[in-house]
PDB file of N, CA, C and O in Angstrom:
ATOM      1  N   MET A   1     121.222  94.752  95.605  1.00  0.00           N
ATOM      2  CA  MET A   1     121.031  93.549  96.957  1.00  0.00           C
ATOM      3  C   MET A   1     120.294  92.756  96.041  1.00  0.00           C
ATOM      4  O   MET A   1     119.499  93.116  95.173  1.00  0.00           O
ATOM      5  N   ASN A   2     120.750  91.408  96.427  1.00  0.00           N
ATOM      6  CA  ASN A   2     119.418  90.292  96.387  1.00  0.00           C
ATOM      7  C   ASN A   2     118.811  89.551  96.811  1.00  0.00           C
ATOM      8  O   ASN A   2     119.148  88.370  96.737  1.00  0.00           O
ATOM      9  N   ASP A   3     117.286  90.068  97.634  1.00  0.00           N
ATOM     10  CA  ASP A   3     117.163  89.344  99.015  1.00  0.00           C
ATOM     11  C   ASP A   3     115.324  89.862  98.332  1.00  0.00           C
ATOM     12  O   ASP A   3     114.891  90.950  97.953  1.00  0.00           O
ATOM     13  N   PRO A   4     114.698  88.533  98.439  1.00  0.00           N
ATOM     14  CA  PRO A   4     113.519  88.746  98.687  1.00  0.00           C
ATOM     15  C   PRO A   4     112.801  90.174  98.552  1.00  0.00           C
ATOM     16  O   PRO A   4     112.302  90.705  97.560  1.00  0.00           O
ATOM     17  N   LEU A   5     112.939  90.718 100.166  1.00  0.00           N
ATOM     18  CA  LEU A   5     112.315  92.168 100.721  1.00  0.00           C
ATOM     19  C   LEU A   5     113.253  93.403  99.798  1.00  0.00           C
ATOM     20  O   LEU A   5     112.657  94.479  99.770  1.00  0.00           O
ATOM     21  N   SER A   6     114.211  93.403  99.271  1.00  0.00           N
ATOM     22  CA  SER A   6     114.567  94.100  98.939  1.00  0.00           C
ATOM     23  C   SER A   6     114.108  94.160  97.368  1.00  0.00           C
ATOM     24  O   SER A   6     113.918  95.153  96.666  1.00  0.00           O
ATOM     25  N   GLU A   7     113.987  92.697  97.030  1.00  0.00           N
ATOM     26  CA  GLU A   7     113.069  92.904  94.719  1.00  0.00           C
ATOM     27  C   GLU A   7     111.616  93.475  95.212  1.00  0.00           C
ATOM     28  O   GLU A   7     111.074  94.479  94.751  1.00  0.00           O
ATOM     29  N   LEU A   8     111.026  92.514  96.389  1.00  0.00           N
ATOM     30  CA  LEU A   8     109.505  93.189  96.387  1.00  0.00           C
ATOM     31  C   LEU A   8     109.947  95.055  95.845  1.00  0.00           C
ATOM     32  O   LEU A   8     109.769  95.614  94.763  1.00  0.00           O
ATOM     33  N   PHE A   9     110.532  95.544  97.090  1.00  0.00           N
ATOM     34  CA  PHE A   9     111.093  96.879  97.374  1.00  0.00           C
ATOM     35  C   PHE A   9     110.873  97.042  96.251  1.00  0.00           C
ATOM     36  O   PHE A   9     109.687  97.110  95.927  1.00  0.00           O
ATOM     37  N   ALA A  10     111.920  97.170  95.207  1.00  0.00           N
ATOM     38  CA  ALA A  10     112.044  97.489  93.849  1.00  0.00           C
ATOM     39  C   ALA A  10     110.513  97.229  92.490  1.00  0.00           C
ATOM     40  O   ALA A  10     110.205  97.231  91.298  1.00  0.00           O
ATOM     41  N   VAL A  11     110.163  97.089  93.535  1.00  0.00           N
ATOM     42  CA  VAL A  11     108.528  96.505  92.478  1.00  0.00           C
ATOM     43  C   VAL A  11     107.823  97.777  92.356  1.00  0.00           C
ATOM     44  O   VAL A  11     107.303  98.406  91.434  1.00  0.00           O
ATOM     45  N   ILE A  12     108.046  97.991  94.061  1.00  0.00           N
ATOM     46  CA  ILE A  12     107.422  98.742  94.521  1.00  0.00           C
ATOM     47  C   ILE A  12     107.669 100.015  94.316  1.00  0.00           C
ATOM     48  O   ILE A  12     106.789 100.875  94.269  1.00  0.00           O
ATOM     49  N   VAL A  13     109.163 100.269  94.147  1.00  0.00           N
ATOM     50  CA  VAL A  13     109.111 101.787  93.896  1.00  0.00           C
ATOM     51  C   VAL A  13     108.984 101.896  93.103  1.00  0.00           C
ATOM     52  O   VAL A  13     108.910 103.104  92.877  1.00  0.00           O
ATOM     53  N   ASP A  14     108.789 100.934  91.662  1.00  0.00           N
ATOM     54  CA  ASP A  14     108.949 101.203  89.705  1.00  0.00           C
ATOM     55  C   ASP A  14     106.937 101.207  89.949  1.00  0.00           C
ATOM     56  O   ASP A  14     106.436 101.853  89.029  1.00  0.00           O
ATOM     57  N   ARG A  15     105.964 100.700  90.841  1.00  0.00           N
ATOM     58  CA  ARG A  15     104.850 101.078  90.375  1.00  0.00           C
ATOM     59  C   ARG A  15     104.926 102.216  91.622  1.00  0.00           C
ATOM     60  O   ARG A  15     103.808 101.986  92.084  1.00  0.00           O
ATOM     61  N   ARG A  16     105.370 103.096  92.336  1.00  0.00           N
ATOM     62  CA  ARG A  16     104.914 104.321  92.549  1.00  0.00           C
ATOM     63  C   ARG A  16     105.474 104.845  91.634  1.00  0.00           C
ATOM     64  O   ARG A  16     104.998 105.980  91.625  1.00  0.00           O
ATOM     65  N   GLU A  17     106.285 104.762  90.727  1.00  0.00           N
ATOM     66  CA  GLU A  17     107.318 105.534  89.737  1.00  0.00           C
ATOM     67  C   GLU A  17     106.094 105.662  88.092  1.00  0.00           C
ATOM     68  O   GLU A  17     105.760 106.644  87.428  1.00  0.00           O
ATOM     69  N   ASN A  18     105.803 104.441  87.985  1.00  0.00           N
ATOM     70  CA  ASN A  18     105.141 104.146  86.921  1.00  0.00           C
ATOM     71  C   ASN A  18     103.273 103.481  87.412  1.00  0.00           C
ATOM     72  O   ASN A  18     102.944 102.296  87.359  1.00  0.00           O
ATOM     73  N   PRO A  19     102.609 104.322  87.727  1.00  0.00           N
ATOM     74  CA  PRO A  19     101.403 103.710  88.212  1.00  0.00           C
ATOM     75  C   PRO A  19     100.919 103.067  87.215  1.00  0.00           C
ATOM     76  O   PRO A  19     101.036 103.277  86.007  1.00  0.00           O
ATOM     77  N   GLN A  20     100.247 102.096  87.907  1.00  0.00           N
ATOM     78  CA  GLN A  20      99.281 101.035  86.356  1.00  0.00           C
ATOM     79  C   GLN A  20      97.822 100.553  87.062  1.00  0.00           C
ATOM     80  O   GLN A  20      97.636  99.780  88.001  1.00  0.00           O
ATOM     81  N   GLU A  21      97.045 101.171  86.394  1.00  0.00           N
ATOM     82  CA  GLU A  21      95.979 101.072  86.230  1.00  0.00           C
ATOM     83  C   GLU A  21      95.133 100.706  87.470  1.00  0.00           C
ATOM     84  O   GLU A  21      94.473 101.329  88.302  1.00  0.00           O
ATOM     85  N   THR A  22      95.459  99.368  87.213  1.00  0.00           N
ATOM     86  CA  THR A  22      94.719  97.262  87.836  1.00  0.00           C
ATOM     87  C   THR A  22      95.964  97.310  88.808  1.00  0.00           C
ATOM     88  O   THR A  22      96.335  96.137  88.811  1.00  0.00           O
ATOM     89  N   SER A  23      96.460  97.724  89.290  1.00  0.00           N
ATOM     90  CA  SER A  23      97.695  97.524  90.490  1.00  0.00           C
ATOM     91  C   SER A  23      97.205  97.543  91.408  1.00  0.00           C
ATOM     92  O   SER A  23      96.637  98.627  91.545  1.00  0.00           O
ATOM     93  N   TYR A  24      97.027  96.691  92.494  1.00  0.00           N
ATOM     94  CA  TYR A  24      97.127  97.192  94.136  1.00  0.00           C
ATOM     95  C   TYR A  24      97.599  98.217  95.006  1.00  0.00           C
ATOM     96  O   TYR A  24      97.125  99.100  95.720  1.00  0.00           O
ATOM     97  N   THR A  25      99.081  97.616  94.567  1.00  0.00           N
ATOM     98  CA  THR A  25     100.087  98.401  95.369  1.00  0.00           C
ATOM     99  C   THR A  25      99.906 100.045  94.657  1.00  0.00           C
ATOM    100  O   THR A  25     100.371 100.848  95.466  1.00  0.00           O
ATOM    101  N   CYS A  26      99.348 100.790  93.339  1.00  0.00           N
ATOM    102  CA  CYS A  26      99.329 101.316  92.991  1.00  0.00           C
ATOM    103  C   CYS A  26      98.014 101.784  93.525  1.00  0.00           C
ATOM    104  O   CYS A  26      98.083 102.994  93.743  1.00  0.00           O
ATOM    105  N   LYS A  27      96.668 101.213  93.863  1.00  0.00           N
ATOM    106  CA  LYS A  27      95.806 101.603  95.098  1.00  0.00           C
ATOM    107  C   LYS A  27      96.494 101.824  96.222  1.00  0.00           C
ATOM    108  O   LYS A  27      96.373 102.991  96.593  1.00  0.00           O
ATOM    109  N   LEU A  28      96.897 101.430  96.633  1.00  0.00           N
ATOM    110  CA  LEU A  28      96.964 101.816  98.128  1.00  0.00           C
ATOM    111  C   LEU A  28      98.295 103.133  97.956  1.00  0.00           C
ATOM    112  O   LEU A  28      98.402 103.801  98.984  1.00  0.00           O
ATOM    113  N   PHE A  29      99.118 103.478  96.983  1.00  0.00           N
ATOM    114  CA  PHE A  29      99.288 105.004  96.835  1.00  0.00           C
ATOM    115  C   PHE A  29      98.275 105.756  96.699  1.00  0.00           C
ATOM    116  O   PHE A  29      98.224 106.663  97.530  1.00  0.00           O
ATOM    117  N   ALA A  30      97.466 105.714  95.973  1.00  0.00           N
ATOM    118  CA  ALA A  30      96.397 106.154  95.715  1.00  0.00           C
ATOM    119  C   ALA A  30      96.026 106.931  97.177  1.00  0.00           C
ATOM    120  O   ALA A  30      96.171 108.110  97.500  1.00  0.00           O
ATOM    121  N   GLY A  31      95.608 106.029  97.754  1.00  0.00           N
ATOM    122  CA  GLY A  31      95.015 105.773  98.966  1.00  0.00           C
ATOM    123  C   GLY A  31      96.154 106.570  99.980  1.00  0.00           C
ATOM    124  O   GLY A  31      95.690 106.779 101.100  1.00  0.00           O
ATOM    125  N   GLY A  32      97.479 107.022  99.793  1.00  0.00           N
ATOM    126  CA  GLY A  32      98.342 107.196 100.754  1.00  0.00           C
ATOM    127  C   GLY A  32      98.269 106.465 101.884  1.00  0.00           C
ATOM    128  O   GLY A  32      98.165 105.249 102.040  1.00  0.00           O
ATOM    129  N   ASP A  33      98.360 107.704 102.954  1.00  0.00           N
ATOM    130  CA  ASP A  33      98.765 106.825 104.608  1.00  0.00           C
ATOM    131  C   ASP A  33      97.843 106.231 105.116  1.00  0.00           C
ATOM    132  O   ASP A  33      97.850 105.093 105.584  1.00  0.00           O
ATOM    133  N   ASN A  34      96.453 107.449 105.009  1.00  0.00           N
ATOM    134  CA  ASN A  34      95.289 107.002 105.660  1.00  0.00           C
ATOM    135  C   ASN A  34      95.106 104.956 104.996  1.00  0.00           C
ATOM    136  O   ASN A  34      95.030 103.937 105.683  1.00  0.00           O
ATOM    137  N   LYS A  35      95.099 105.111 103.563  1.00  0.00           N
ATOM    138  CA  LYS A  35      95.142 103.642 102.913  1.00  0.00           C
ATOM    139  C   LYS A  35      96.095 102.661 103.423  1.00  0.00           C
ATOM    140  O   LYS A  35      95.858 101.525 103.831  1.00  0.00           O
ATOM    141  N   ILE A  36      97.372 103.363 103.325  1.00  0.00           N
ATOM    142  CA  ILE A  36      98.164 101.834 103.125  1.00  0.00           C
ATOM    143  C   ILE A  36      98.522 101.358 105.123  1.00  0.00           C
ATOM    144  O   ILE A  36      98.743 100.283 105.679  1.00  0.00           O
ATOM    145  N   LEU A  37      98.369 103.335 105.820  1.00  0.00           N
ATOM    146  CA  LEU A  37      98.740 102.530 107.655  1.00  0.00           C
ATOM    147  C   LEU A  37      96.963 101.450 107.860  1.00  0.00           C
ATOM    148  O   LEU A  37      97.035 100.347 108.401  1.00  0.00           O
ATOM    149  N   LYS A  38      96.172 101.756 107.576  1.00  0.00           N
ATOM    150  CA  LYS A  38      95.068 101.182 107.967  1.00  0.00           C
ATOM    151  C   LYS A  38      95.268  99.731 108.120  1.00  0.00           C
ATOM    152  O   LYS A  38      94.759  98.969 108.942  1.00  0.00           O
ATOM    153  N   LYS A  39      96.602  99.355 106.612  1.00  0.00           N
ATOM    154  CA  LYS A  39      96.765  97.825 106.442  1.00  0.00           C
ATOM    155  C   LYS A  39      97.273  97.255 107.002  1.00  0.00           C
ATOM    156  O   LYS A  39      96.948  96.164 107.470  1.00  0.00           O
ATOM    157  N   ILE A  40      98.606  98.061 107.167  1.00  0.00           N
ATOM    158  CA  ILE A  40      99.839  98.311 108.069  1.00  0.00           C
ATOM    159  C   ILE A  40      98.596  97.758 109.919  1.00  0.00           C
ATOM    160  O   ILE A  40      98.777  97.002 110.873  1.00  0.00           O
ATOM    161  N   GLY A  41      98.041  98.225 109.699  1.00  0.00           N
ATOM    162  CA  GLY A  41      97.210  97.664 111.198  1.00  0.00           C
ATOM    163  C   GLY A  41      96.854  96.528 111.315  1.00  0.00           C
ATOM    164  O   GLY A  41      97.433  95.699 112.017  1.00  0.00           O
ATOM    165  N   GLU A  42      95.603  96.272 110.482  1.00  0.00           N
ATOM    166  CA  GLU A  42      95.406  95.050 110.231  1.00  0.00           C
ATOM    167  C   GLU A  42      95.910  94.616 110.400  1.00  0.00           C
ATOM    168  O   GLU A  42      95.824  94.098 111.513  1.00  0.00           O
ATOM    169  N   GLU A  43      97.365  94.181 109.315  1.00  0.00           N
ATOM    170  CA  GLU A  43      97.927  93.083 109.158  1.00  0.00           C
ATOM    171  C   GLU A  43      98.592  91.748 110.701  1.00  0.00           C
ATOM    172  O   GLU A  43      98.722  90.579 111.064  1.00  0.00           O
ATOM    173  N   SER A  44      98.868  93.843 111.162  1.00  0.00           N
ATOM    174  CA  SER A  44      99.632  93.403 112.910  1.00  0.00           C
ATOM    175  C   SER A  44      98.142  93.036 113.238  1.00  0.00           C
ATOM    176  O   SER A  44      98.003  91.847 112.954  1.00  0.00           O
ATOM    177  N   ALA A  45      97.443  93.350 113.523  1.00  0.00           N
ATOM    178  CA  ALA A  45      96.592  92.248 114.331  1.00  0.00           C
ATOM    179  C   ALA A  45      96.252  90.944 113.820  1.00  0.00           C
ATOM    180  O   ALA A  45      95.599  90.159 114.508  1.00  0.00           O
ATOM    181  N   GLU A  46      96.802  90.554 112.212  1.00  0.00           N
ATOM    182  CA  GLU A  46      96.497  89.485 112.586  1.00  0.00           C
ATOM    183  C   GLU A  46      97.640  88.208 112.554  1.00  0.00           C
ATOM    184  O   GLU A  46      97.254  87.055 112.751  1.00  0.00           O
ATOM    185  N   VAL A  47      98.535  88.400 112.389  1.00  0.00           N
ATOM    186  CA  VAL A  47      99.887  88.354 112.731  1.00  0.00           C
ATOM    187  C   VAL A  47      99.654  88.215 114.031  1.00  0.00           C
ATOM    188  O   VAL A  47      99.714  87.006 114.255  1.00  0.00           O
ATOM    189  N   VAL A  48      99.271  89.167 115.642  1.00  0.00           N
ATOM    190  CA  VAL A  48      99.194  88.866 116.867  1.00  0.00           C
ATOM    191  C   VAL A  48      98.244  87.431 116.779  1.00  0.00           C
ATOM    192  O   VAL A  48      98.612  86.359 117.261  1.00  0.00           O
ATOM    193  N   MET A  49      96.991  87.640 116.084  1.00  0.00           N
ATOM    194  CA  MET A  49      96.477  86.378 116.154  1.00  0.00           C
ATOM    195  C   MET A  49      96.905  85.148 115.426  1.00  0.00           C
ATOM    196  O   MET A  49      96.096  84.246 115.645  1.00  0.00           O
ATOM    197  N   ALA A  50      97.467  84.934 114.972  1.00  0.00           N
ATOM    198  CA  ALA A  50      98.150  83.968 113.921  1.00  0.00           C
ATOM    199  C   ALA A  50      99.283  83.236 115.420  1.00  0.00           C
ATOM    200  O   ALA A  50      99.220  82.050 115.743  1.00  0.00           O
ATOM    201  N   CYS A  51     100.067  84.094 116.004  1.00  0.00           N
ATOM    202  CA  CYS A  51     101.145  83.690 117.157  1.00  0.00           C
ATOM    203  C   CYS A  51     100.036  83.256 117.585  1.00  0.00           C
ATOM    204  O   CYS A  51      99.611  82.229 117.056  1.00  0.00           O
ATOM    205  N   LYS A  52      99.139  83.978 118.796  1.00  0.00           N
ATOM    206  CA  LYS A  52      98.258  83.092 119.584  1.00  0.00           C
ATOM    207  C   LYS A  52      97.841  82.320 118.916  1.00  0.00           C
ATOM    208  O   LYS A  52      97.706  81.557 119.873  1.00  0.00           O
ATOM    209  N   ASP A  53      97.495  81.775 118.145  1.00  0.00           N
ATOM    210  CA  ASP A  53      97.164  80.275 117.401  1.00  0.00           C
ATOM    211  C   ASP A  53      98.359  79.262 117.140  1.00  0.00           C
ATOM    212  O   ASP A  53      98.328  78.032 117.097  1.00  0.00           O
ATOM    213  N   ASP A  54      99.793  80.446 116.921  1.00  0.00           N
ATOM    214  CA  ASP A  54     100.678  78.838 117.007  1.00  0.00           C
ATOM    215  C   ASP A  54     100.391  78.462 116.131  1.00  0.00           C
ATOM    216  O   ASP A  54     100.238  77.245 116.022  1.00  0.00           O
ATOM    217  N   ASP A  55     100.182  79.282 115.111  1.00  0.00           N
ATOM    218  CA  ASP A  55      99.940  78.716 113.749  1.00  0.00           C
ATOM    219  C   ASP A  55     101.260  78.866 112.586  1.00  0.00           C
ATOM    220  O   ASP A  55     101.170  79.795 111.784  1.00  0.00           O
ATOM    221  N   PRO A  56     102.154  78.185 112.531  1.00  0.00           N
ATOM    222  CA  PRO A  56     102.909  78.866 111.745  1.00  0.00           C
ATOM    223  C   PRO A  56     103.202  78.993 110.149  1.00  0.00           C
ATOM    224  O   PRO A  56     104.157  79.737 109.923  1.00  0.00           O
ATOM    225  N   ASP A  57     102.768  78.595 109.325  1.00  0.00           N
ATOM    226  CA  ASP A  57     102.207  78.922 108.140  1.00  0.00           C
ATOM    227  C   ASP A  57     101.324  79.773 107.928  1.00  0.00           C
ATOM    228  O   ASP A  57     101.375  80.440 106.894  1.00  0.00           O
ATOM    229  N   ALA A  58     100.229  79.965 108.925  1.00  0.00           N
ATOM    230  CA  ALA A  58      99.648  81.420 109.291  1.00  0.00           C
ATOM    231  C   ALA A  58     100.596  82.754 109.414  1.00  0.00           C
ATOM    232  O   ALA A  58     100.683  83.757 108.706  1.00  0.00           O
ATOM    233  N   ILE A  59     101.339  82.302 110.731  1.00  0.00           N
ATOM    234  CA  ILE A  59     102.616  83.447 111.186  1.00  0.00           C
ATOM    235  C   ILE A  59     103.202  84.002 109.627  1.00  0.00           C
ATOM    236  O   ILE A  59     103.256  85.209 109.390  1.00  0.00           O
ATOM    237  N   ALA A  60     103.593  83.047 108.691  1.00  0.00           N
ATOM    238  CA  ALA A  60     104.686  83.239 108.435  1.00  0.00           C
ATOM    239  C   ALA A  60     103.441  84.382 107.046  1.00  0.00           C
ATOM    240  O   ALA A  60     103.498  85.599 106.873  1.00  0.00           O
ATOM    241  N   SER A  61     102.825  83.725 106.586  1.00  0.00           N
ATOM    242  CA  SER A  61     101.710  84.509 105.505  1.00  0.00           C
ATOM    243  C   SER A  61     100.908  85.144 106.535  1.00  0.00           C
ATOM    244  O   SER A  61      99.708  84.887 106.432  1.00  0.00           O
ATOM    245  N   GLU A  62     101.198  85.820 107.395  1.00  0.00           N
ATOM    246  CA  GLU A  62     100.649  87.404 107.740  1.00  0.00           C
ATOM    247  C   GLU A  62     101.677  88.214 108.087  1.00  0.00           C
ATOM    248  O   GLU A  62     101.569  89.312 108.632  1.00  0.00           O
ATOM    249  N   VAL A  63     102.938  87.520 107.683  1.00  0.00           N
ATOM    250  CA  VAL A  63     104.739  88.392 108.519  1.00  0.00           C
ATOM    251  C   VAL A  63     104.066  88.717 106.710  1.00  0.00           C
ATOM    252  O   VAL A  63     103.648  89.864 106.553  1.00  0.00           O
ATOM    253  N   ALA A  64     104.000  88.006 105.768  1.00  0.00           N
ATOM    254  CA  ALA A  64     104.424  88.276 104.651  1.00  0.00           C
ATOM    255  C   ALA A  64     103.517  89.766 104.261  1.00  0.00           C
ATOM    256  O   ALA A  64     103.945  90.675 103.550  1.00  0.00           O
ATOM    257  N   ASP A  65     102.688  89.735 104.677  1.00  0.00           N
ATOM    258  CA  ASP A  65     101.583  90.824 103.784  1.00  0.00           C
ATOM    259  C   ASP A  65     101.451  92.178 104.927  1.00  0.00           C
ATOM    260  O   ASP A  65     100.896  93.276 104.876  1.00  0.00           O
ATOM    261  N   LEU A  66     102.399  91.343 106.111  1.00  0.00           N
ATOM    262  CA  LEU A  66     103.492  92.778 106.784  1.00  0.00           C
ATOM    263  C   LEU A  66     104.124  93.281 106.123  1.00  0.00           C
ATOM    264  O   LEU A  66     104.130  94.486 105.868  1.00  0.00           O
ATOM    265  N   PHE A  67     104.761  92.493 105.725  1.00  0.00           N
ATOM    266  CA  PHE A  67     106.309  92.843 105.460  1.00  0.00           C
ATOM    267  C   PHE A  67     106.065  93.916 104.400  1.00  0.00           C
ATOM    268  O   PHE A  67     106.647  94.954 104.084  1.00  0.00           O
ATOM    269  N   TYR A  68     104.873  93.204 103.933  1.00  0.00           N
ATOM    270  CA  TYR A  68     104.880  93.880 101.854  1.00  0.00           C
ATOM    271  C   TYR A  68     104.062  95.349 102.092  1.00  0.00           C
ATOM    272  O   TYR A  68     104.076  95.807 100.950  1.00  0.00           O
ATOM    273  N   HIS A  69     103.283  96.447 103.031  1.00  0.00           N
ATOM    274  CA  HIS A  69     102.266  96.046 103.331  1.00  0.00           C
ATOM    275  C   HIS A  69     103.402  97.955 104.095  1.00  0.00           C
ATOM    276  O   HIS A  69     103.268  99.173 103.980  1.00  0.00           O
ATOM    277  N   THR A  70     103.952  97.401 104.490  1.00  0.00           N
ATOM    278  CA  THR A  70     105.172  98.554 105.686  1.00  0.00           C
ATOM    279  C   THR A  70     106.203  98.498 104.132  1.00  0.00           C
ATOM    280  O   THR A  70     106.311  99.600 103.595  1.00  0.00           O
ATOM    281  N   LEU A  71     106.910  97.357 103.441  1.00  0.00           N
ATOM    282  CA  LEU A  71     106.854  98.191 102.411  1.00  0.00           C
ATOM    283  C   LEU A  71     107.338  99.373 101.663  1.00  0.00           C
ATOM    284  O   LEU A  71     108.282 100.083 101.315  1.00  0.00           O
ATOM    285  N   VAL A  72     106.062  99.114 101.644  1.00  0.00           N
ATOM    286  CA  VAL A  72     104.747 100.430 100.081  1.00  0.00           C
ATOM    287  C   VAL A  72     104.456 101.876 101.227  1.00  0.00           C
ATOM    288  O   VAL A  72     103.946 102.902 100.777  1.00  0.00           O
ATOM    289  N   ALA A  73     104.911 101.745 102.904  1.00  0.00           N
ATOM    290  CA  ALA A  73     104.693 102.277 103.539  1.00  0.00           C
ATOM    291  C   ALA A  73     106.026 103.689 103.721  1.00  0.00           C
ATOM    292  O   ALA A  73     106.037 104.919 103.680  1.00  0.00           O
ATOM    293  N   ILE A  74     107.097 102.471 103.951  1.00  0.00           N
ATOM    294  CA  ILE A  74     108.332 103.124 103.864  1.00  0.00           C
ATOM    295  C   ILE A  74     108.389 103.563 102.520  1.00  0.00           C
ATOM    296  O   ILE A  74     108.468 104.783 102.665  1.00  0.00           O
ATOM    297  N   ALA A  75     108.403 103.253 100.837  1.00  0.00           N
ATOM    298  CA  ALA A  75     108.148 103.508  99.636  1.00  0.00           C
ATOM    299  C   ALA A  75     106.663 105.448  99.133  1.00  0.00           C
ATOM    300  O   ALA A  75     106.515 106.354  98.312  1.00  0.00           O
ATOM    301  N   HIS A  76     106.376 105.172  99.740  1.00  0.00           N
ATOM    302  CA  HIS A  76     105.470 106.448  99.988  1.00  0.00           C
ATOM    303  C   HIS A  76     105.837 107.459 100.632  1.00  0.00           C
ATOM    304  O   HIS A  76     105.629 108.668 100.537  1.00  0.00           O
ATOM    305  N   HIS A  77     106.710 106.464 101.650  1.00  0.00           N
ATOM    306  CA  HIS A  77     107.363 108.392 101.747  1.00  0.00           C
ATOM    307  C   HIS A  77     109.035 108.385 102.275  1.00  0.00           C
ATOM    308  O   HIS A  77     109.795 108.717 103.186  1.00  0.00           O
ATOM    309  N   HIS A  78     108.917 107.563 100.592  1.00  0.00           N
ATOM    310  CA  HIS A  78     110.966 107.608 100.433  1.00  0.00           C
ATOM    311  C   HIS A  78     111.653 107.339 100.556  1.00  0.00           C
ATOM    312  O   HIS A  78     112.636 107.510  99.835  1.00  0.00           O
ATOM    313  N   VAL A  79     111.564 106.459 102.017  1.00  0.00           N
ATOM    314  CA  VAL A  79     113.078 105.893 102.636  1.00  0.00           C
ATOM    315  C   VAL A  79     113.009 105.011 101.804  1.00  0.00           C
ATOM    316  O   VAL A  79     111.945 104.478 101.489  1.00  0.00           O
ATOM    317  N   ASP A  80     114.593 104.596 101.117  1.00  0.00           N
ATOM    318  CA  ASP A  80     115.526 103.278 101.310  1.00  0.00           C
ATOM    319  C   ASP A  80     115.151 102.556 101.982  1.00  0.00           C
ATOM    320  O   ASP A  80     114.702 102.838 103.093  1.00  0.00           O
ATOM    321  N   LEU A  81     115.238 101.184 101.413  1.00  0.00           N
ATOM    322  CA  LEU A  81     114.515 100.086 103.019  1.00  0.00           C
ATOM    323  C   LEU A  81     116.664 100.129 102.409  1.00  0.00           C
ATOM    324  O   LEU A  81     116.470 101.321 102.174  1.00  0.00           O
ATOM    325  N   GLN A  82     117.757  99.977 102.141  1.00  0.00           N
ATOM    326  CA  GLN A  82     118.713 100.380 102.958  1.00  0.00           C
ATOM    327  C   GLN A  82     118.454 101.250 104.074  1.00  0.00           C
ATOM    328  O   GLN A  82     118.704 100.996 105.253  1.00  0.00           O
ATOM    329  N   LEU A  83     118.080 101.998 103.743  1.00  0.00           N
ATOM    330  CA  LEU A  83     118.656 102.726 104.919  1.00  0.00           C
ATOM    331  C   LEU A  83     117.885 101.899 106.237  1.00  0.00           C
ATOM    332  O   LEU A  83     118.369 101.981 107.366  1.00  0.00           O
ATOM    333  N   VAL A  84     116.772 101.186 105.991  1.00  0.00           N
ATOM    334  CA  VAL A  84     116.189 100.248 107.168  1.00  0.00           C
ATOM    335  C   VAL A  84     117.318  99.221 107.679  1.00  0.00           C
ATOM    336  O   VAL A  84     117.753  98.856 108.772  1.00  0.00           O
ATOM    337  N   TYR A  85     117.494  99.025 106.720  1.00  0.00           N
ATOM    338  CA  TYR A  85     118.527  97.098 106.512  1.00  0.00           C
ATOM    339  C   TYR A  85     120.124  97.928 107.700  1.00  0.00           C
ATOM    340  O   TYR A  85     120.538  97.265 108.651  1.00  0.00           O
ATOM    341  N   ASP A  86     120.643  99.092 107.432  1.00  0.00           N
ATOM    342  CA  ASP A  86     121.572 100.171 108.017  1.00  0.00           C
ATOM    343  C   ASP A  86     120.794 100.522 109.656  1.00  0.00           C
ATOM    344  O   ASP A  86     121.416 100.867 110.661  1.00  0.00           O
ATOM    345  N   LYS A  87     120.186 100.439 109.614  1.00  0.00           N
ATOM    346  CA  LYS A  87     119.315 101.121 110.715  1.00  0.00           C
ATOM    347  C   LYS A  87     119.718  99.673 111.846  1.00  0.00           C
ATOM    348  O   LYS A  87     120.252  99.670 112.955  1.00  0.00           O
ATOM    349  N   LEU A  88     119.237  98.635 111.058  1.00  0.00           N
ATOM    350  CA  LEU A  88     119.163  96.801 111.851  1.00  0.00           C
ATOM    351  C   LEU A  88     120.464  97.380 111.736  1.00  0.00           C
ATOM    352  O   LEU A  88     120.598  98.419 112.382  1.00  0.00           O
ATOM    353  N   ALA A  89     121.611  96.931 110.989  1.00  0.00           N
ATOM    354  CA  ALA A  89     122.625  96.383 110.985  1.00  0.00           C
ATOM    355  C   ALA A  89     123.444  97.733 112.544  1.00  0.00           C
ATOM    356  O   ALA A  89     123.483  97.121 113.611  1.00  0.00           O
ATOM    357  N   GLN A  90     123.839  98.831 112.644  1.00  0.00           N
ATOM    358  CA  GLN A  90     124.742  99.395 113.665  1.00  0.00           C
ATOM    359  C   GLN A  90     123.274  98.617 114.993  1.00  0.00           C
ATOM    360  O   GLN A  90     123.534  99.172 116.061  1.00  0.00           O
ATOM    361  N   ARG A  91     122.015  97.657 115.214  1.00  0.00           N
ATOM    362  CA  ARG A  91     121.700  97.312 115.896  1.00  0.00           C
ATOM    363  C   ARG A  91     122.432  96.146 116.913  1.00  0.00           C
ATOM    364  O   ARG A  91     122.362  95.814 118.096  1.00  0.00           O
ATOM    365  N   ARG A  92     123.342  95.655 115.418  1.00  0.00           N
ATOM    366  CA  ARG A  92     123.442  93.991 115.146  1.00  0.00           C
ATOM    367  C   ARG A  92     124.478  93.974 117.193  1.00  0.00           C
ATOM    368  O   ARG A  92     124.873  92.913 117.677  1.00  0.00           O
TER     369      ARG A  92
END
């Protein structure tokens, strides 16, 4: 796959497999579900507030953050992004 989400997911998986001490992604992995899922909750609330404020730039920024943290969560649980894409395709 050659799309931004797949490329980001590949980097996240690489960080999981090859931890780097200064990597924010690695710090999330080290914190496990508690840290990762807390960030998803925070980012979800920020998406809601940006939508409420009808601010397209803020919405895009917060959704990007939510996508990133969600990708970390699925990588943490060893779920391949292609499975998510397959589920979306089935629902289309």
